[in-house]
VOVEXRO-346960 format. One record per residue (C-alpha): residue number from 1; residue in one letter; x, y negated, z negated. Coordinates in pm, 1 decimal. Example, Ala and Ser with C-alpha at 12.3 -4.5 7.8 and 13.67 -1.06 7.14 Angstrom:
<atoms>
- nr:rest:c1:c2:c3
- 1:a:1230.0:450.0:-780.0
- 2:s:1367.0:106.0:-714.0
</atoms>
This chain:
<atoms>
- nr:rest:c1:c2:c3
- 1:x:5609.5:-27192.6:-8791.5
- 2:x:5335.8:-27210.4:-8529.1
- 3:x:5002.9:-27395.1:-8532.9
- 4:x:4689.6:-27185.0:-8478.2
- 5:x:4388.0:-27346.2:-8310.9
- 6:x:4034.8:-27265.1:-8200.0
- 7:x:3756.7:-27455.6:-8027.6
- 8:x:3517.9:-27205.2:-8188.9
- 9:x:3569.0:-27347.2:-8535.7
- 10:x:3541.7:-27704.5:-8661.7
- 11:x:3840.6:-27924.2:-8580.0
- 12:x:4055.3:-28044.2:-8867.3
- 13:x:3920.0:-28376.0:-8993.7
- 14:x:4218.7:-28471.5:-9205.0
- 15:x:4591.5:-28421.1:-9234.2
- 16:x:4583.9:-28041.1:-9202.4
- 17:x:4579.8:-27769.8:-8934.9
- 18:x:4309.0:-27513.9:-8864.0
- 19:x:4579.3:-27256.2:-8921.1
- 20:x:4952.8:-27194.8:-8943.0
- 21:x:5144.1:-26875.9:-8866.3
- 22:x:5470.1:-26790.7:-9039.5
- 23:x:5645.0:-26456.3:-8988.6
- 24:x:5326.3:-26279.7:-8877.3
- 25:x:5114.2:-26416.4:-9162.5
- 26:x:4829.6:-26640.9:-9045.5
- 27:x:4700.2:-26891.7:-9300.2
- 28:x:4364.9:-27043.8:-9203.7
- 29:x:4213.9:-27352.4:-9363.5
- 30:x:3887.7:-27318.4:-9551.5
- 31:x:3573.7:-27304.0:-9340.8
- 32:x:3238.5:-27459.7:-9418.7
- 33:x:2907.5:-27418.1:-9233.8
- 34:x:2973.4:-27681.3:-8969.5
- 35:x:2871.6:-27565.6:-8622.2
- 36:x:3169.4:-27655.0:-8397.6
- 37:x:2952.3:-27688.4:-8084.7
- 38:x:2660.3:-27895.4:-8213.6
- 39:x:2822.8:-28062.9:-8513.9
- 40:x:2524.8:-27953.4:-8726.4
- 41:x:2586.6:-27874.0:-9091.4
- 42:x:2390.5:-27576.0:-9223.4
- 43:x:2324.3:-27603.4:-9596.7
- 44:x:1950.0:-27549.7:-9646.8
- 45:x:1956.9:-27168.2:-9622.3
- 46:x:2240.7:-26990.3:-9804.4
- 47:x:2238.2:-26684.2:-9577.5
- 48:x:2250.6:-26898.5:-9262.1
- 49:x:2522.7:-27110.3:-9422.6
- 50:x:2739.4:-26806.1:-9497.0
- 51:x:2684.5:-26665.1:-9148.2
- 52:x:2802.1:-26994.2:-8992.6
- 53:x:3111.3:-26989.9:-9214.4
- 54:x:3190.6:-26635.4:-9100.8
- 55:x:3120.4:-26733.7:-8739.5
- 56:x:3380.4:-27009.3:-8774.3
- 57:x:3627.3:-26763.2:-8926.4
- 58:x:3555.0:-26519.3:-8643.1
- 59:x:3630.9:-26794.6:-8389.9
- 60:x:3962.9:-26872.3:-8555.5
- 61:x:4059.7:-26506.8:-8569.2
- 62:x:3947.2:-26412.5:-8218.8
- 63:x:4103.3:-26715.2:-8049.7
- 64:x:4432.9:-26618.3:-8210.8
- 65:x:4416.0:-26247.9:-8114.6
- 66:x:4306.9:-26130.1:-8461.4
- 67:x:4000.0:-25961.3:-8610.9
- 68:x:3846.8:-25929.5:-8956.1
- 69:x:4051.4:-25607.4:-8985.1
- 70:x:4367.4:-25823.4:-8988.3
- 71:x:4250.2:-26021.2:-9292.3
- 72:x:4449.5:-25935.7:-9605.1
- 73:x:4331.4:-26208.7:-9847.0
- 74:x:4013.5:-26412.0:-9885.1
- 75:x:3960.4:-26714.0:-10110.3
- 76:x:3602.8:-26821.9:-10174.1
- 77:x:3481.9:-27140.0:-10341.7
- 78:x:3118.5:-27120.7:-10447.8
- 79:x:2911.5:-27399.1:-10604.2
- 80:x:2652.9:-27164.7:-10759.9
- 81:x:2772.0:-26831.4:-10900.1
- 82:x:2406.8:-26730.2:-10902.9
- 83:x:2457.8:-26674.5:-10528.4
- 84:x:2745.5:-26428.6:-10587.2
- 85:x:2543.8:-26110.5:-10518.3
- 86:x:2393.4:-26262.3:-10202.6
- 87:x:2740.2:-26366.4:-10087.0
- 88:x:2872.2:-26012.5:-10147.5
- 89:x:2594.6:-25863.3:-9934.8
- 90:x:2675.5:-26094.6:-9643.1
- 91:x:3051.7:-26056.5:-9695.3
- 92:x:3031.0:-25676.8:-9676.7
- 93:x:2883.0:-25697.7:-9326.6
- 94:x:3205.9:-25855.9:-9198.6
- 95:x:3467.0:-25648.9:-9381.0
- 96:x:3518.7:-25275.7:-9424.3
- 97:x:3741.1:-25060.2:-9643.3
- 98:x:4009.2:-25115.1:-9732.0
- 99:x:3869.2:-25455.8:-9819.9
- 100:x:4103.0:-25755.7:-9830.6
- 101:x:4218.4:-25885.4:-10166.6
- 102:x:3984.6:-26163.2:-10277.4
- 103:x:3929.6:-26445.4:-10520.7
- 104:x:3599.2:-26620.8:-10579.6
- 105:x:3583.1:-26928.8:-10797.5
- 106:x:3302.6:-27157.6:-10904.6
- 107:x:3357.4:-27522.2:-10819.2
- 108:x:3168.9:-27837.5:-10914.5
- 109:x:3132.6:-27958.5:-10556.0
- 110:x:3260.3:-27903.7:-10200.9
- 111:x:3307.0:-28137.8:-9903.0
- 112:x:2988.6:-28257.7:-9730.5
- 113:x:2773.0:-28106.3:-10007.1
- 114:x:2814.8:-27748.8:-9881.5
- 115:x:2755.3:-27449.9:-10107.2
- 116:x:3044.8:-27228.8:-9997.9
- 117:x:3390.1:-27260.4:-9843.2
- 118:x:3596.1:-26959.3:-9737.4
- 119:x:3960.2:-26938.0:-9633.7
- 120:x:4144.1:-26632.0:-9508.7
- 121:x:4497.6:-26506.9:-9463.3
- 122:x:4554.9:-26253.0:-9185.9
- 123:x:4854.8:-26036.6:-9091.0
- 124:x:4948.4:-25955.4:-8733.4
</atoms>
């Protein structure tokens, strides 16, 4: 087991790692729209929020020699399922066929009052 880190994604703020690799599978913790450089939280514009989340995921992947093409599974937590179509439009700009397996669930609330949290699993 090996810890995966990135300065281009928010640091872990609790008893967890940004990511862990086991036998070529890379499990990354859920990302919210927290800008790792400025510390700003983006929650007022859903598109900007999603783009920051994907920017954080990109940082984690790139700093660990991976790309979105390596992602095999995505888990999405969404506060408002009314944003599902908008999320899909943004999501499709980061992934291409064959798309990763995915789950998207509605949740009552997320940390720091964000609207979306996304975690990914990638394969080397």
